[in-house]
C-alpha positions in Angstrom: 28.2 10.4 10.8 24.8 10.7 9.0 22.6 7.9 8.7 23.5 5.8 5.5 27.2 6.8 5.5 29.8 4.1 4.5 30.6 1.9 7.8 33.9 1.7 9.5 36.2 -1.3 9.2 35.2 -4.5 10.5 38.1 -4.0 13.3 35.7 -1.3 14.8 34.2 -1.9 18.3 31.1 -3.4 18.9 28.5 -2.5 21.2 27.7 -4.6 24.2 25.7 -7.8 22.7 26.9 -7.0 19.4 29.0 -9.2 16.9 30.9 -8.5 13.7 30.0 -12.1 12.6 26.3 -11.4 11.1 25.1 -15.0 12.0 25.7 -14.0 15.9 23.5 -10.9 15.6 21.0 -10.5 18.5 17.4 -10.5 17.6 17.1 -7.3 19.3 19.2 -4.4 17.5 18.2 -1.9 20.2 16.2 0.1 17.5 16.7 3.9 18.0 13.9 4.9 15.7 11.3 3.1 18.1 12.2 6.2 20.7 10.8 8.5 18.4 8.2 7.1 16.1 7.0 3.7 17.9 7.0 1.8 14.7 7.1 -1.6 16.1 3.5 -0.4 17.6 2.1 1.7 14.8 0.4 -0.1 12.0 -0.1 2.9 9.7 3.9 3.3 9.6 6.0 1.3 6.7 9.3 0.1 7.2 12.1 -0.7 4.9 15.4 -2.6 5.5 18.5 -2.6 3.5 22.0 -3.6 3.6 24.5 -0.9 3.2 28.1 -1.4 2.1 30.2 -3.6 3.7 27.2 -5.3 5.2 25.6 -8.8 4.3 22.5 -8.5 6.4 20.3 -5.3 6.4 21.7 -2.6 8.6 19.7 0.3 7.9 16.2 0.7 8.7 13.8 3.6 7.3 10.2 4.4 8.7 7.8 5.9 6.6 4.4 7.2 6.9 1.6 7.7 4.3 0.2 11.3 4.0 -2.3 13.1 2.0 -5.6 11.7 0.2 -6.1 10.4 -3.3 -3.7 12.2 -5.8 -1.9 13.4 -3.0 -1.2 10.4 -1.3 2.5 9.7 -0.7 4.9 8.5 1.9 7.3 10.6 3.8 10.5 9.4 5.4 10.1 10.0 9.6 13.2 8.3 10.8 16.2 6.6 9.5 18.8 4.5 11.9 21.9 2.5 10.8 24.2 0.1 12.6 27.5 1.9 11.4 30.2 -0.5 12.6 27.9 -3.6 11.2 27.6 -5.2 14.7 24.0 -6.0 14.8 23.3 -2.9 17.1 21.8 0.6 15.6 23.9 3.5 16.8 22.8 6.3 14.8 19.4 7.5 14.2 18.0 10.7 12.5 14.3 12.0 12.5 12.5 13.9 9.9 9.6 16.3 9.2 7.2 15.8 6.6 9.1 18.1 4.0 11.9 15.9 4.5 14.1 18.0 6.4 16.0 16.6 9.1 15.3 17.4 12.4 17.1 15.7 15.2 20.1 13.0 15.4 21.4 11.1 18.2 24.5 8.7 17.6 26.7 6.3 19.8 30.1 7.1 18.3 32.4 4.9 20.5 30.1 1.7 20.3 29.6 1.5 23.8 25.7 1.1 23.8 25.1 4.8 25.1 24.4 7.7 23.0 27.1 10.2 23.2 26.5 12.5 20.5 23.1 14.9 19.9 22.4 17.2 16.9 19.6 19.7 16.2 18.6 20.8 13.0 16.7 24.2 12.0 15.1 24.3 8.5 17.1 21.6 7.4 20.7 23.1 8.5 22.5 22.0 11.5 21.9 24.5 14.4 23.4 22.4 17.4 25.5 19.3 18.3 26.0 18.6 21.8 28.9 15.8 22.5 29.8 14.0 25.6 33.4 13.6 25.1 34.2 11.4 28.3 31.8 8.7 27.0 30.8 8.1 30.7 28.6 11.3 32.0 25.6 10.5 29.4 25.2 14.1 28.9 27.3 16.7 27.0 30.0 18.8 28.0 31.0 20.3 24.7 28.0 22.5 23.0 28.6 23.5 19.4 26.3 26.2 17.7 26.1 27.0 14.2 24.8 30.0 12.2 24.0 29.6 8.6 25.7 26.2 8.3 28.7 27.7 9.9 30.5 27.1 13.3 29.6 30.1 15.4 30.5 29.1 19.0 31.5 26.3 21.2 31.1 25.9 25.1 32.9 23.5 27.1 32.9 22.1 30.5 36.3 21.2 31.1 37.1 21.5 35.1 33.9 22.8 36.8 32.2 20.3 39.0 28.9 22.1 38.0 29.0 20.7 34.8 28.6 24.1 33.4 30.4 25.5 30.6 33.8 27.1 31.7 35.6 27.6 28.4 33.7 29.8 25.6 35.0 29.8 22.1 33.9 32.6 19.4 34.1 31.9 15.8 34.1 34.4 13.0 33.8 32.9 9.5 34.9 29.4 10.9 37.9 30.7 12.0 38.9 30.9 16.0 38.3 34.7 17.1 38.4 34.5 20.8 38.5 32.0 23.8 36.8 33.1 27.2 37.9 30.9 30.4 36.0 30.7 33.8 38.7 30.2 36.4 36.4 30.4 39.3 33.5 28.2 38.1 31.1 30.9 38.7 29.6 30.9 35.2 31.5 34.3 34.4 34.3 34.9 32.1 37.4 35.8 33.8 39.7 36.1 30.8 39.5 36.5 27.1 42.4 35.6 24.7 41.7 37.1 21.4 43.0 36.9 17.6 44.4 40.7 17.4 44.5 40.3 13.7 40.9 39.2 13.2 39.7 41.6 15.7 41.2 44.6 13.6 39.5 42.9 10.5 36.1 42.9 12.2 36.5 46.5 13.4 37.2 47.8 9.9 34.1 46.0 8.8 32.0 47.2 11.5 31.2 43.5 12.7 28.9 43.1 15.9 30.1 40.5 17.9 27.8 38.8 20.7 28.7 36.2 23.3 25.2 34.5 23.8 25.4 32.7 27.2 29.0 33.4 27.7 28.4 35.3 30.7 29.6 38.8 29.3 27.0 41.6 27.4 27.4 41.8 23.5 30.6 43.9 22.2 29.7 46.2 19.2 32.7 47.3 17.1 31.9 50.2 14.9 33.4 51.2 11.7 36.0 54.0 13.2 37.2 51.8 15.9 35.1 52.5 18.8 33.8 49.9 21.5 30.6 49.8 22.8 29.9 47.0 25.5 26.1 47.4 25.4 26.1 47.9 29.0 27.8 46.8 32.3 29.1 43.3 31.6 28.2 40.4 34.1 31.6 40.2 35.5 31.5 43.1 37.5 31.3 45.7 34.8 34.7 45.3 33.7 35.5 45.5 29.9 37.7 42.7 28.9 41.2 44.0 27.3 41.9 42.6 23.7 44.6 40.2 23.9 46.3 38.4 21.1 46.3 34.8 21.7 
């Protein structure tokens, strides 16, 4: 879904006010870059608009800034936005730092005119993705965290009225290792379901496992199979038993 990707088929849903007929495109394309770099109001910024695959009119906008002096003077990309379903309304935006590394991305993935996907980058790599899978709340109910480009853990709000996570998924090398569930909505894990085979592999490798933000203390598994919970867990001090999913 990154900016500049190939647009979906013409049958894709349109945003409110949008149209798949280019002659009916609104004059206001709901620029998302304007939220971050105010390109309409800053004469020092340069704007380039191009037509991507499947579009007869420009549907990609790039905003540049001139930096440096004399021989070092050059332009850097600050923001790129795209109308990915070609209905005249921008629905994906990505911002960059002056090194050209991505910083943040937002997207309206179902084309209803509301942002439902937020991505943060660190050192050019994805660090966190927050998603509103309800398309109605206007705030995330799924939080995905990455480490060195690999999925590390996911938090989900599935039933607690507080909007806080009640499901925690822990991943190891992109494989789901265990799932924790808060059944009482007190922000503490009540039950862990684990992949016994994967946990055994980690024990043999002496892997340290931490449930960051999950309501339990980190668990360290030693090479000899001994387990240390790093202190009393926040669920009353009881150690979670290993279970096979």
